[in-house]
N, C-alpha and C positions, 0 to 999 in steps of 0.2 A: 214577150208575146208568144214565143214558141212554147214555153212551159204552159201557159194558159190554154193554148190550143190542144196540147197533149191531154190535159185534164179534161177539157170539154169533150174531146173525142172519146176517151175511155168511158166517161159517164154516159154519153149518148149511145155508145155501142152496147153497153150493158142494158140500157133501157130498151133498145130496139130488139134485143134478144129475149126480152121478157124476164130478165133476171134482177131488175132493180129492186124488186120487192123482197128478195131473199136476203137472209143474214149475210151470206158470203158476198153477195154483190155489194151490200152496204159497206162491208169491211174493205173490199177492193176499191170502192169509190172513195172511201175515207183515205186509203193509202194513196190513191191518185192525187188527192188534194194535198197530201202532206209529204209525199216522197220526194218531189222535185219542185219545191216552191220557187217563186220568182226570187225570193230572198232566203238563203239558207237560215234555218232557225234552230236546228238541233244542237245540243251540247253533249259531246262524247266524253264521259268522265273516265273511260277506260281505254286509253290510246297510248301506244308505246312509241318511244323514240330510241335511237341507238347512236349515241355520241361516239366519235371515232376512238376515243381513249377506252371506252367500255368494250367496243367490238374487238379491239386489239387484245384486251385482257381476257375476254371470255371465249374466244375462238378455240374450238376443240373440247370445251368443257361439257359435261352432261347437262341436259335440260335445255340446251341452246337450240332454238329453231332457226333454220336458215333464213326465213323471211325477215327476221330481225337484223341479220347481218347486212342486208342489202337495202335497209331503210334509208330514205332521204326525205327532207322537208317537202320537196316537190311531190313525192309519192303520197304523202299524207294529205296535202292540200288538194291534189287531184281527186283522191278518194272522197274527201269531205265535200267537195263541190258536187260530185255525182250523187252523193247520198243526202244532200240537204243539211250538212253539218256546218254550222256557223263557227263553232270553236271546239277545240279538243284539248283536254287536260292530258299532258304527256307525263309518262312515268317509265321507270326502268322495270324490265321484266326479267324472267329467268334466263340465265342461272343466277341472277342477282349480283351482289358485290362482295360477299364474304366467302373467302377461300382459305381462311386460316391465318392470314397475315394482316395485322391491324394497320400497318403503315401503307400497304398497298391498297387496302380498302378505303382508307381515308383519302389517299391521293386520287383514286379513280372516282370516288363519290364526289369530291370537289370538282373534278373535271366535268363530270356529268351535269352537275348543277350549274356550273358556269356556262356550259354549252346550252343547257335548257333556258337559262335566263336570257342568253343572246337570241335564241330562237323566239322567245316571247317579245323581246325588244324589236326584232325585225318584223314580227307579225303580231302586233299587240291585240288585234281583234280576233285572231284565228287560234291562238294557243294560250294555254295556261300551264303552270308547272306545279306538279307534285314533286317536291324536292326529295331526292334520294338521301338515305341516312346510312352511316357506317356502323350500324349495329352488327354484332353484339358489343362493340366498344362504346360503353355508355358515356364516358367523358368526351370522346370525339363526337358523339352524336349530339350532346348538349351544345358543343361549340358549333356544329354544323346547323343546328336549328337557328341559332342566333344569326349566323351568316346568311342562311336561306331567307329568313324573314327581313332582317334589317339591312342587308346589303343587296341581295338579289331580288327582294320583294316577291318571293314565291307566293303562290296562291294557297298552297297547302303542303302536306307532307305525305310521302309515299313510304309505306312499310311493307315487309313481308310477314307472312303468317308465322314463320319460324326461321331460326338461324342455327344451323347445325342441328342440335337436339334440344334447343330451348325455344319455347313458344311465347308469343305475346301473353302478358299476364304474369310472366316470371317476376318474382320480387326484385331481381337484379335490375329490371328495366323500369322500376317505379319512378326514379328521378326523371326519366324521359317522359313518362306519362304525366307526371306532375307539371313539367314545363309545357307540354302540349296542352294540358288543361288550362294553364294560366293564360296561354295565348288563344284559347278557344279555337284550336286548330281543326281544320278539316283534314282528316287522315284517311287516305285510300289504302286499303290493305290488299295486297296481291298474294295469291297462294303460291306455294312451292311444294316440293316433295322433301320432307325431312330426311336426314341421314338414315334414320331407323328404317325407312319404309320405301325407299326409291328403288331397291333392287330385290324386292320380295318375289319369290318364284311361285306365284299362284296361278299365272296364266301366261303361256308363251306369246311373245310378240306384243304385249300390252305395255304401252309407254306409261310412265308415272302420271302424266297429266290426265289420263283417262279416268282415274279414280282418286289418286292421292291428292290432287289439287283441291277437290271438293272436300275430301276428308280432312286435309290440313286446315282448311278454312274453318271447319267445325271445331277442330282442336283449338285454334286460336280464339274463336268466339267463346268457347268454354273457358279458356284461360283468362280472357279479359273479364268475363262475368264472374266465374267461380272464385277468382282471386280477390274479388272486391273492387277491382280497378274501375269497372263500368260505373258502379255506384259512387266510388271515391272521387272519380274525375268526370263528373257529368257534363262538363262543357266541351269535351272532345267530341266532334261530330265524325263518327266512324262511317266509312263507306266500305262495305264488304263485297268482294267480287263474286261474279257468277251466281247471283241470287242467294248468296249466303251458303254456298256449298250444300251439304246435306242437312244443315241445321233446320230449315223449315219442315222437312219430312220427319226429322227426329225430335222436333221441339217438345212434343208431349212427353216422350220418354225421358229426355234430358231434364225437363221440368220436374219430374218425379224425384230425380237425384238432388235437386236444389232444396228440397225440404229440410235437408240437414245442413244447409249453408245459410241460414237466416241471418247470421252476423255479417256475412259478406254480400248477401243479396236481400237486403231488408225489404225491398219491394217485390221480390220474386224474380225469377229468371225471365219469364215472359215479358215483364215490364221493361227490362233492359233490352230485350230483342226488339220490342216495338219502338224503341228510340233510335235504333240504328237505321242506316240507309243501305240499300242493296242495288248494285248495278245488274243489268241484264246481259252483259257480255258472256257469250258461251252458254246462255241459259234461256234463249228465246224459244222454248219448247213447252208444250202444254203441261207436262208433269212438274217441271221446276216452277213454273209461274203459278200454277194452281196451288201448289203447296205454299209458296211465298205469300199469296194473297189470302191465305187462311191465317197468316201471321201478322201482316201489316196491311195498311191501305196503300193506294197508289201514291199517296203523298210521300212515301218513303222509297219509291222505286225510281231508278235513274237509267237513262239510255247509256249503253256502253257497247263497244265493238270488239275490243281486244285486237285491234289493228296493229301491225299487219298480219300476224298469223291467224287471227280470228275471223277473217272474212271481210267483205266490203261493208261499208256503212249502209249502202243501198239495200243489200241483202238482209242485213240485221233489221233495218227499219221495216222492210217488207214482212219479215218473219214476225216481228212484234205486233204489227198491225193485223196480221192474219191469224193471230191466236184466237181472236173472238172474245177475249176477256175485257177489252178496254173500249170505252166510249171515246168519242172525239175529244172531249175535255180531258179524259184520262191520258190520252196520247199526248196532248199538249203539255200536260204536267210532267209526264215521264220524259218526253223529248227535250224539254227546255225549262219549264217553270220551276220544277223542284231543284234543278241544278243552280239556277239563278239565285234562289233563296240561300243556298249554301255558298255560292261563289258569285256575288253580285257584280264583280268587275266584268264578268263575261256577258252580262245582260245589256251592256251599252250598245 
């Protein structure tokens, strides 16, 4: 009843101020209806967790953000409740899991996935798991895929855009892609800063995440498409973080290069881009979304927050609703319906 009263109050207040007829007021009213519903409905596909074994391994490493080291399940649930999020897909974030030692990577990956599976078991309606993988170790990754799906019952797989100085689409990773395709996997891809580019001295005080994450997403998308993997393995459902990085803005330019790759892109670069899914974590701004919507329809767009470092789910939801690009039906699709089609367990 308190939630309904809040919605009614905001709508009435807007009307009394003579604003209800304006586009801004309609967007605010729509957000009032959606931001804090009586029953949480959103599905956050870009939400991070920090198992103790992972925190112990990554403390002090580059690209680690402090907010991730203090994460707890209770903090996630509290934020989800405030932002109307019914369920969140958890995944490992930077600095990832690969630091040059295959045995350590396999051990920590397994610990993360066991922790994530227990989190889902304890809160089956609130969390889903994108299982971490020990790439670039292909053999260990193939074993972890089996364990993730058949023992842990993971909802999907979490990958990074690059590992060291190799990107998705590298021929060495083709057995992994083949197995993910066989399982019709939902694969969430998180950006990182590749070894080549995390310490470039182009601007003082600029962290790699400011530009390199978007750029590395573009490199990975080009790797998957120009290698032929996207066409070769059409049953992998890729979700790209942060509205696809810089790809939507550069799509036309990249498409020009694809004219010499007809054997690997028989249907063209744009065709493959339109099959992918894109989350809005870190991208709920007019420039990113305007470019993305020139590339795909709202049916390919998903709600994501990048919690905990990316901000609260309430603030992200408010930003998305306030963009002015989406109708109420669009927002329902982005907030929930599109994710349920990919991850039907979370629709229950």
